[in-house]
DSSP file (Angstrom, degrees, kcal/mol; ACC not computed):
  #  RESIDUE AA STRUCTURE BP1 BP2  ACC     N-H-->O    O-->H-N    N-H-->O    O-->H-N    TCO  KAPPA ALPHA  PHI   PSI    X-CA   Y-CA   Z-CA
    1    1 A X              0   0    0      0, 0.0    19,-2.5     0, 0.0     2,-0.5   0.000 360.0 360.0 360.0 135.4  -44.1  -18.7   18.5
    2    2 A X  E     -A   19   0A   0     17,-0.2     2,-0.4    15,-0.0    17,-0.2  -0.970 360.0-179.9-115.8 120.6  -42.9  -16.1   16.1
    3    3 A X  E     -A   18   0A   0     15,-2.8    15,-2.8    -2,-0.5     2,-0.4  -0.937  10.0-160.3-116.9 150.4  -39.2  -14.9   16.0
    4    4 A X  E     +A   17   0A   0     -2,-0.4     2,-0.3    13,-0.2    13,-0.2  -0.931  12.6 178.3-119.5 151.1  -37.5  -12.3   13.9
    5    5 A X  E     -A   16   0A   0     11,-2.0    11,-3.7    -2,-0.4     2,-0.5  -0.992  30.7-123.5-152.8 143.0  -33.8  -12.0   13.2
    6    6 A X  E     -A   15   0A   0     -2,-0.3     2,-0.5     9,-0.2     9,-0.2  -0.784  31.9-158.6 -84.3 130.4  -31.4   -9.9   11.2
    7    7 A X  E     -A   14   0A   0      7,-2.6     7,-3.3    -2,-0.5     2,-0.5  -0.953   1.8-152.4-116.8 127.9  -29.4  -12.2    9.0
    8    8 A X  E     +A   13   0A   0     -2,-0.5     2,-0.4     5,-0.2     5,-0.2  -0.870  16.0 173.9-103.9 131.9  -25.9  -11.1    7.5
    9    9 A X  E >  S-A   12   0A   0      3,-2.7     3,-2.1    -2,-0.5    -2,-0.0  -0.968  76.1 -24.3-136.6 115.5  -24.6  -12.5    4.2
   10   10 A X  T 3  S-     0   0    0     -2,-0.4     3,-0.1     1,-0.3    -1,-0.0   0.894 127.3 -48.0  50.3  48.3  -21.4  -11.0    2.9
   11   11 A X  T 3  S+     0   0    0      1,-0.2     2,-0.3     0, 0.0    -1,-0.3   0.463 117.0 109.0  75.9  -0.6  -21.9   -7.8    4.8
   12   12 A X  E <   -A    9   0A   0     -3,-2.1    -3,-2.7     0, 0.0     2,-0.5  -0.850  61.3-134.0-108.9 147.8  -25.4   -7.3    3.7
   13   13 A X  E     +A    8   0A   0     -2,-0.3     2,-0.3    -5,-0.2    -5,-0.2  -0.875  20.9 178.5-115.5 133.7  -28.4   -7.7    6.0
   14   14 A X  E     -A    7   0A   0     -7,-3.3    -7,-2.6    -2,-0.5     2,-0.5  -0.719  27.4-119.3-115.4 165.4  -31.7   -9.5    5.4
   15   15 A X  E     -AB   6  34A   0     19,-2.0    19,-3.0    -2,-0.3     2,-0.4  -0.949  24.1-160.2-110.9 128.1  -34.7  -10.0    7.8
   16   16 A X  E     -AB   5  33A   0    -11,-3.7   -11,-2.0    -2,-0.5     2,-0.4  -0.876   6.7-166.8-108.1 140.2  -35.8  -13.4    8.9
   17   17 A X  E     -AB   4  32A   0     15,-3.1    15,-1.9    -2,-0.4     2,-0.4  -0.993   7.7-171.0-124.0 126.0  -39.2  -14.4   10.2
   18   18 A X  E     -AB   3  31A   0    -15,-2.8   -15,-2.8    -2,-0.4     2,-0.5  -0.965   5.7-172.1-115.5 126.5  -39.6  -17.9   11.9
   19   19 A X  E     -AB   2  30A   0     11,-2.9    11,-2.7    -2,-0.4     2,-0.5  -0.976  24.9-129.9-119.3 121.8  -42.9  -19.3   12.9
   20   20 A X  S    S-     0   0    0    -19,-2.5     4,-0.2    -2,-0.5     9,-0.1  -0.536  71.4 -39.7 -73.3 116.8  -42.7  -22.5   14.9
   21   21 A X    >   -     0   0    0     -2,-0.5     3,-2.2     1,-0.1    -1,-0.2   0.820  65.1-171.2  34.8  68.5  -44.9  -25.3   13.6
   22   22 A X  T 3  S+     0   0    0     -3,-0.5    -1,-0.1     6,-0.5     3,-0.1   0.794  84.1  56.3 -59.5 -26.5  -47.9  -23.0   12.6
   23   23 A X  T 3  S-     0   0    0      5,-0.4    -1,-0.3     1,-0.3     2,-0.2   0.511 118.6-108.4 -83.0  -3.9  -50.0  -26.2   11.9
   24   24 A X    X   -     0   0    0     -3,-2.2     3,-2.0    -4,-0.2    -1,-0.3  -0.474  68.2  -4.6 104.3 178.3  -49.4  -27.5   15.4
   25   25 A X  T 3  S+     0   0    0      1,-0.3     3,-0.1    -2,-0.2    -3,-0.0  -0.091 129.4  20.6 -46.7 130.6  -47.3  -30.4   16.8
   26   26 A X  T 3  S+     0   0    0      1,-0.3    -1,-0.3     0, 0.0     2,-0.2   0.355  96.6 113.2  90.8  -9.9  -45.6  -32.4   14.1
   27   27 A X  S <  S-     0   0    0     -3,-2.0    -1,-0.3    -6,-0.1    -6,-0.1  -0.621  71.6-102.5 -91.5 153.1  -45.9  -29.8   11.4
   28   28 A X        -     0   0    0     -2,-0.2    -6,-0.5    -3,-0.1    -5,-0.4  -0.275  37.1-102.2 -72.2 164.0  -42.8  -28.1    9.9
   29   29 A X        -     0   0    0     -8,-0.2     2,-0.5    -9,-0.1    -9,-0.2  -0.474  30.3-127.5 -77.2 158.2  -41.7  -24.6   10.9
   30   30 A X  E     +B   19   0A   0    -11,-2.7   -11,-2.9    -2,-0.1     2,-0.4  -0.945  31.9 178.5-108.1 124.5  -42.4  -21.7    8.4
   31   31 A X  E     +B   18   0A   0     -2,-0.5    11,-1.9   -13,-0.2     2,-0.3  -0.947  12.6 173.4-128.7 148.5  -39.5  -19.6    7.5
   32   32 A X  E     -BC  17  41A   0    -15,-1.9   -15,-3.1    -2,-0.4     2,-0.4  -0.965  10.4-165.8-149.3 139.4  -39.0  -16.6    5.2
   33   33 A X  E     -BC  16  40A   0      7,-2.5     7,-2.8    -2,-0.3     2,-0.3  -0.987  16.7-156.6-126.0 118.8  -35.9  -14.4    4.7
   34   34 A X  E     +BC  15  39A   0    -19,-3.0   -19,-2.0    -2,-0.4     5,-0.2  -0.738  14.1 175.6-100.8 146.6  -36.4  -11.1    2.9
   35   35 A X        -     0   0    0      3,-3.0    64,-0.2    -2,-0.3   -21,-0.1  -0.700  49.4 -83.3-129.8-177.8  -34.0   -9.1    1.0
   36   36 A X  S    S+     0   0    0     -2,-0.2    63,-0.2     1,-0.2     3,-0.1   0.846 123.9  26.4 -59.5 -41.3  -34.3   -5.9   -1.1
   37   37 A X  S    S-     0   0    0     61,-3.4    19,-0.5     1,-0.1     2,-0.3   0.574 130.5 -32.5-105.4 -10.7  -35.4   -7.5   -4.4
   38   38 A X  E     - d   0  56A   0     60,-0.7    -3,-3.0    17,-0.1     2,-0.3  -0.920  61.8-101.4-179.0-159.0  -37.1  -10.7   -3.2
   39   39 A X  E     -Cd  34  57A   0     17,-2.3    19,-1.8    -2,-0.3     2,-0.4  -0.985  11.9-125.7-154.5 159.3  -37.1  -13.5   -0.5
   40   40 A X  E     -Cd  33  58A   0     -7,-2.8    -7,-2.5    -2,-0.3     2,-0.3  -0.922  36.2-178.4-101.1 131.7  -36.2  -17.0    0.4
   41   41 A X  E     -Cd  32  59A   0     17,-3.1    19,-2.1    -2,-0.4    -9,-0.2  -0.919  25.9-113.5-132.0 161.0  -39.1  -19.1    1.7
   42   42 A X    >   -     0   0    0    -11,-1.9     3,-1.4    -2,-0.3    19,-0.2  -0.318  40.8-100.5 -82.1 173.4  -39.7  -22.6    2.9
   43   43 A X  T 3  S+     0   0    0      1,-0.3     4,-0.1    17,-0.1    -1,-0.1   0.538 114.3  77.9 -71.0  -6.3  -41.8  -25.2    1.0
   44   44 A X  T 3  S+     0   0    0    -15,-0.2    -1,-0.3   -13,-0.1     2,-0.1   0.764  85.5  74.7 -71.9 -24.3  -44.7  -24.5    3.4
   45   45 A X  S <  S-     0   0    0     -3,-1.4     2,-0.8   -14,-0.2    -4,-0.1  -0.459  94.8-102.2 -91.1 161.6  -45.4  -21.2    1.3
   46   46 A X     >  -     0   0    0      1,-0.2     4,-1.8    -2,-0.1     5,-0.1  -0.739  28.5-175.1 -98.2 106.7  -46.9  -21.2   -2.1
   47   47 A X  H  > S+     0   0    0     -2,-0.8     4,-2.4     1,-0.2     5,-0.2   0.849  84.3  58.9 -67.0 -33.2  -44.5  -20.7   -4.9
   48   48 A X  H  > S+     0   0    0      2,-0.2     4,-2.8     1,-0.2    -1,-0.2   0.921 107.0  48.1 -65.9 -43.7  -47.2  -20.5   -7.6
   49   49 A X  H  > S+     0   0    0      1,-0.2     4,-1.8     2,-0.2    -1,-0.2   0.922 109.5  52.2 -62.7 -40.3  -48.8  -17.5   -5.8
   50   50 A X  H  <>S+     0   0    0     -4,-1.8     5,-2.3     1,-0.2    -2,-0.2   0.912 111.5  46.8 -61.2 -42.9  -45.5  -15.8   -5.5
   51   51 A X  H ><5S+     0   0    0     -4,-2.4     3,-2.1     1,-0.2    -1,-0.2   0.934 106.6  57.0 -60.8 -47.0  -45.0  -16.2   -9.2
   52   52 A X  H 3<5S+     0   0    0     -4,-2.8    -1,-0.2     1,-0.3    -2,-0.2   0.832 109.4  47.8 -49.8 -37.4  -48.5  -15.0  -10.0
   53   53 A X  T 3<5S-     0   0    0     -4,-1.8    -1,-0.3    -5,-0.1    -2,-0.2   0.416 116.2-114.1 -88.0   2.7  -47.6  -11.8   -8.2
   54   54 A X  T < 5 +     0   0    0     -3,-2.1    -3,-0.2     1,-0.2     2,-0.1   0.668  60.7 157.7  78.8  11.3  -44.3  -11.3   -9.9
   55   55 A X      < -     0   0    0     -5,-2.3     2,-1.3    -6,-0.2    24,-0.5  -0.421  48.9-126.2 -71.8 143.2  -42.3  -11.9   -6.7
   56   56 A X  E     +d   38   0A   0    -19,-0.5   -17,-2.3    23,-0.2     2,-0.4  -0.765  50.9 165.4 -87.5  94.3  -38.7  -13.0   -6.9
   57   57 A X  E     -d   39   0A   0     -2,-1.3    20,-2.0   -19,-0.2     2,-0.4  -0.877  23.3-166.4-114.8 143.8  -39.1  -16.0   -4.5
   58   58 A X  E     -dE  40  76A   0    -19,-1.8   -17,-3.1    -2,-0.4     2,-0.7  -0.992  13.2-141.6-130.0 132.3  -36.9  -18.9   -3.9
   59   59 A X  E     +dE  41  75A   0     16,-2.8    15,-3.1    -2,-0.4    16,-1.0  -0.813  27.9 162.6 -97.1 121.3  -37.7  -22.2   -2.1
   60   60 A X  E     - E   0  73A   0    -19,-2.1    13,-0.1    -2,-0.7     8,-0.1  -0.997  30.2-133.3-135.8 130.8  -35.0  -23.6    0.1
   61   61 A X        +     0   0    0     11,-0.5    10,-0.3    -2,-0.4     2,-0.2  -0.266  45.3 120.1 -78.1 164.1  -35.8  -26.3    2.7
   62   62 A X        -     0   0    0    -33,-0.1   -31,-0.1     1,-0.1    -2,-0.1  -0.520  57.1-129.2 147.3 147.9  -34.6  -26.1    6.4
   63   63 A X  S    S+     0   0    0     -2,-0.2     2,-0.3   -35,-0.1    -1,-0.1   0.399  94.9  31.6 -96.4   1.4  -35.9  -26.0    9.9
   64   64 A X  S  > S-     0   0    0      1,-0.1     4,-2.1   -35,-0.1     5,-0.1  -0.908  88.2-105.3-144.6 172.7  -33.7  -23.0   10.8
   65   65 A X  H  > S+     0   0    0     -2,-0.3     4,-2.2     2,-0.2     5,-0.2   0.872 119.9  56.1 -69.3 -39.1  -32.3  -20.0    9.1
   66   66 A X  H  > S+     0   0    0      2,-0.2     4,-1.4     1,-0.2    -1,-0.2   0.907 109.6  45.4 -57.6 -44.7  -28.8  -21.6    9.2
   67   67 A X  H  > S+     0   0    0      1,-0.2     4,-2.8     2,-0.2    24,-0.2   0.888 111.1  52.5 -67.4 -40.9  -30.2  -24.6    7.4
   68   68 A X  H  < S+     0   0    0     -4,-2.1    23,-0.4     1,-0.2    -2,-0.2   0.886 110.6  47.5 -61.9 -38.3  -32.0  -22.5    4.9
   69   69 A X  H  < S+     0   0    0     -4,-2.2    23,-2.5    22,-0.2    24,-0.4   0.819 118.1  42.9 -69.9 -32.1  -28.9  -20.5    4.1
   70   70 A X  H  < S+     0   0    0     -4,-1.4    -2,-0.2    21,-0.2    -1,-0.2   0.784  97.8  84.3 -83.8 -33.8  -26.9  -23.8    3.7
   71   71 A X  S  < S-     0   0    0     -4,-2.8    20,-1.4   -10,-0.3    21,-0.1  -0.292  84.6 -96.2 -76.0 159.8  -29.3  -26.0    1.7
   72   72 A X  B     -F   90   0B   0     18,-0.2   -11,-0.5     1,-0.1     2,-0.3  -0.355  39.5 -98.4 -74.6 150.1  -29.7  -26.0   -2.0
   73   73 A X  E     -E   60   0A   0     16,-2.7    15,-1.8    13,-0.3   -13,-0.2  -0.542  35.3-174.6 -64.0 127.4  -32.3  -24.1   -3.9
   74   74 A X  E     -     0   0A   0    -15,-3.1     2,-0.3     1,-0.3   -14,-0.2   0.770  63.3 -14.7 -96.5 -33.5  -35.2  -26.4   -4.8
   75   75 A X  E     -E   59   0A   0    -16,-1.0   -16,-2.8    11,-0.1    -1,-0.3  -0.976  59.4-168.2-163.3 162.0  -37.4  -24.1   -7.0
   76   76 A X  E     -E   58   0A   0     -2,-0.3   -18,-0.2   -18,-0.2     2,-0.1  -0.966  26.3-106.2-152.6 166.1  -37.8  -20.4   -7.8
   77   77 A X     >  -     0   0    0    -20,-2.0     4,-1.8    -2,-0.3     5,-0.1  -0.441  40.3-104.7 -87.1 172.5  -40.2  -18.0   -9.5
   78   78 A X  H  > S+     0   0    0      1,-0.2     4,-2.1     2,-0.2     5,-0.1   0.877 121.5  56.7 -65.3 -37.1  -39.4  -16.6  -13.0
   79   79 A X  H  > S+     0   0    0    -24,-0.5     4,-1.0     1,-0.2   -23,-0.2   0.900 107.8  48.1 -61.1 -43.2  -38.5  -13.2  -11.4
   80   80 A X  H  4>S+     0   0    0    -25,-0.5     5,-2.1   -23,-0.2     3,-0.4   0.883 109.7  52.5 -68.6 -37.3  -35.9  -14.9   -9.1
   81   81 A X  H ><5S+     0   0    0     -4,-1.8     3,-1.7     1,-0.2    -2,-0.2   0.893 105.1  55.8 -62.3 -42.8  -34.4  -16.7  -12.2
   82   82 A X  H 3<5S+     0   0    0     -4,-2.1    -1,-0.2     1,-0.3    -2,-0.2   0.758 103.1  55.9 -61.4 -26.9  -34.1  -13.4  -14.0
   83   83 A X  T 3<5S-     0   0    0     -4,-1.0    -1,-0.3    -3,-0.4    -2,-0.2   0.400 129.1 -96.7 -83.9   1.5  -32.0  -12.2  -11.0
   84   84 A X  T < 5S+     0   0    0     -3,-1.7    -3,-0.2     1,-0.3     2,-0.2   0.490  72.7 147.9 101.0   2.2  -29.6  -15.0  -11.5
   85   85 A X      < -     0   0    0     -5,-2.1     2,-0.3    12,-0.1    -1,-0.3  -0.527  24.4-173.5 -74.4 138.0  -30.9  -17.6   -9.0
   86   86 A X    >   -     0   0    0     -2,-0.2     3,-1.5   -11,-0.1   -13,-0.3  -0.971  30.8 -97.9-133.3 146.5  -30.4  -21.2  -10.1
   87   87 A X  T 3  S+     0   0    0     -2,-0.3   -13,-0.2     1,-0.2     3,-0.1  -0.345 108.5  29.6 -56.0 142.3  -31.4  -24.6   -8.7
   88   88 A X  T 3  S+     0   0    0    -15,-1.8    -1,-0.2     1,-0.4     3,-0.1   0.000  87.9 115.7 101.0 -29.3  -28.7  -26.2   -6.7
   89   89 A X  S <  S-     0   0    0     -3,-1.5   -16,-2.7   -17,-0.1    -1,-0.4  -0.362  75.0 -96.5 -72.0 159.7  -27.0  -23.0   -5.4
   90   90 A X  B  >  -F   72   0B   0    -18,-0.2     4,-2.4     1,-0.1   -18,-0.2  -0.259  28.0-110.2 -72.0 163.6  -27.1  -22.5   -1.6
   91   91 A X  H  > S+     0   0    0    -20,-1.4     4,-3.3   -23,-0.4   -22,-0.2   0.886 122.1  51.9 -53.3 -43.2  -29.8  -20.4    0.1
   92   92 A X  H  > S+     0   0    0    -23,-2.5     4,-1.5     1,-0.2    -1,-0.2   0.860 108.4  50.3 -74.5 -29.3  -27.0  -17.8    0.9
   93   93 A X  H  > S+     0   0    0    -24,-0.4     4,-1.0     2,-0.2    -1,-0.2   0.905 113.5  47.3 -70.6 -41.5  -25.9  -17.7   -2.8
   94   94 A X  H >X S+     0   0    0     -4,-2.4     3,-1.1     1,-0.2     4,-0.9   0.946 107.4  55.2 -60.6 -48.9  -29.5  -17.1   -3.8
   95   95 A X  H >< S+     0   0    0     -4,-3.3     3,-0.7     1,-0.3     4,-0.3   0.848 100.0  59.8 -57.8 -36.3  -30.0  -14.5   -1.2
   96   96 A X  H >< S+     0   0    0     -4,-1.5     3,-0.9     1,-0.2    -1,-0.3   0.843 103.2  53.2 -60.9 -32.1  -27.0  -12.5   -2.5
   97   97 A X  H << S+     0   0    0     -3,-1.1    -1,-0.2    -4,-1.0    -2,-0.2   0.756 104.0  56.8 -70.7 -21.6  -28.9  -12.3   -5.8
   98   98 A X  T <<        0   0    0     -4,-0.9   -61,-3.4    -3,-0.7   -60,-0.7   0.383 360.0 360.0 -93.7   4.0  -31.9  -10.9   -4.1
   99   99 A X    <         0   0    0     -3,-0.9    -1,-0.2    -4,-0.3    -2,-0.1   0.445 360.0 360.0 -84.9 360.0  -30.0   -7.9   -2.5
């Protein structure tokens, strides 16, 4: 199942894509929230590939968009760091840097 959702953070709108357990039963969900300058992704996706392409990408764990916005940043690409994203800030704080 694939769901999309508009996500509001401090008056700005991002786009979320949620793919329920793409690997099947027992696998984690796949989530990505896109903003103007980059995106937040779950650990299911490949940070090294995002870095190679110069994407401003941030890894934040969570099984829902709400969890992803509330949980701390685990890792990021160099481009995301250049925009001010830091480990430990919440997903919502990181997303604000990506608008």
